[in-house]
C-alpha positions in Angstrom: -75.1 173.3 1.4 -73.6 171.6 4.2 -76.1 171.5 7.1 -74.2 169.7 9.5 -72.0 171.9 11.3 -75.2 174.7 11.7 -77.4 172.1 13.3 -74.9 170.3 15.3 -73.5 173.6 16.6 -78.0 174.7 17.4 -78.1 171.5 19.0 -74.7 172.2 21.2 -75.7 175.7 22.5 -79.3 174.6 23.1 -79.4 170.7 23.9 -76.2 169.7 24.4 -76.4 171.8 27.6 -77.7 169.3 29.6 -75.0 167.4 29.1 -72.5 168.3 32.2 -69.1 167.8 29.6 -70.3 169.9 27.3 -71.5 172.8 29.7 -67.7 172.4 31.4 -66.7 172.7 27.7 -68.5 176.3 27.1 -67.5 177.4 30.6 -63.7 176.6 31.1 -62.6 175.3 27.5 -62.9 172.5 25.7 -59.4 171.7 25.8 -59.0 172.7 29.0 -57.6 170.4 31.9 -60.9 170.7 33.4 -62.5 169.2 30.9 -59.6 166.1 30.2 -60.3 165.7 34.1 -63.6 165.6 33.2 -63.0 163.0 30.2 -60.3 160.9 32.0 -63.2 160.0 35.1 -65.8 159.0 32.2 -68.4 159.1 33.9 -71.7 160.6 32.1 -73.7 163.4 34.2 -76.3 165.8 33.0 -79.5 167.6 33.6 -82.1 164.4 32.9 -81.5 160.9 31.5 -81.1 163.4 27.8 -78.8 165.5 29.2 -76.7 161.8 30.5 -77.5 160.3 27.2 -75.3 163.5 25.6 -72.4 163.5 28.2 -71.9 159.7 27.2 -72.5 159.8 23.3 -69.7 163.1 23.5 -67.2 160.7 25.9 -67.5 157.9 23.6 -66.2 160.1 20.6 -63.3 158.7 18.8 -61.3 161.8 20.4 -62.4 161.5 23.5 -60.9 158.1 23.6 -57.9 158.8 22.5 -57.0 160.9 25.1 -58.0 158.3 27.7 -56.0 156.3 25.9 -52.9 158.5 25.6 -53.4 158.8 29.7 -53.0 154.8 30.2 -50.3 154.8 27.9 -49.0 157.5 29.6 -49.4 155.6 33.2 -47.8 153.1 31.5 -44.8 154.2 30.6 -43.4 156.3 33.8 -44.7 152.6 35.7 -41.9 151.2 33.5 -39.4 154.4 33.3 -39.6 154.7 37.5 -39.5 150.2 37.8 -36.3 150.6 35.4 -34.5 153.1 37.8 -35.9 152.2 41.6 -34.8 155.3 44.5 -35.5 157.9 41.6 -37.8 160.3 42.2 -40.1 161.9 39.0 -40.7 165.7 39.0 -43.1 166.7 36.9 -42.9 171.1 37.0 -45.7 171.0 34.5 -48.4 168.3 35.5 -51.4 170.9 36.0 -53.5 168.5 38.2 -51.5 165.6 36.8 -53.9 163.2 38.0 -52.0 160.7 36.0 -49.4 160.9 38.7 -51.2 160.1 41.4 -51.9 156.5 39.6 -47.7 155.8 40.3 -46.3 154.4 43.5 -46.1 156.5 46.5 -43.1 158.5 47.1 -42.1 158.0 43.3 -43.0 161.1 42.5 -43.2 165.0 43.6 -45.6 168.0 42.5 -45.2 171.3 42.3 
């Protein structure tokens, strides 16, 4: 009998809510832009020390580490593309908050 997943579900809906990230995930969705921005910040926050610990454990999960690594890779690729075509501008119409675009040199990217 699988007890791991039902136990995890109960933990997430009780003690897990001490974590700002888990509360955000339940409110906005764990795959929302808000959640991704929260993961990018990589700062454990929560109610009490236990909440911050739970948040740190969540942020250190390999899935979220991969999300942060993907962001860094994307930023490197965008910088390389911009460097190869001086004077060109970048337009990303589907960037959402587009926080990775702010990592590029000023005047290179347009935000709509």
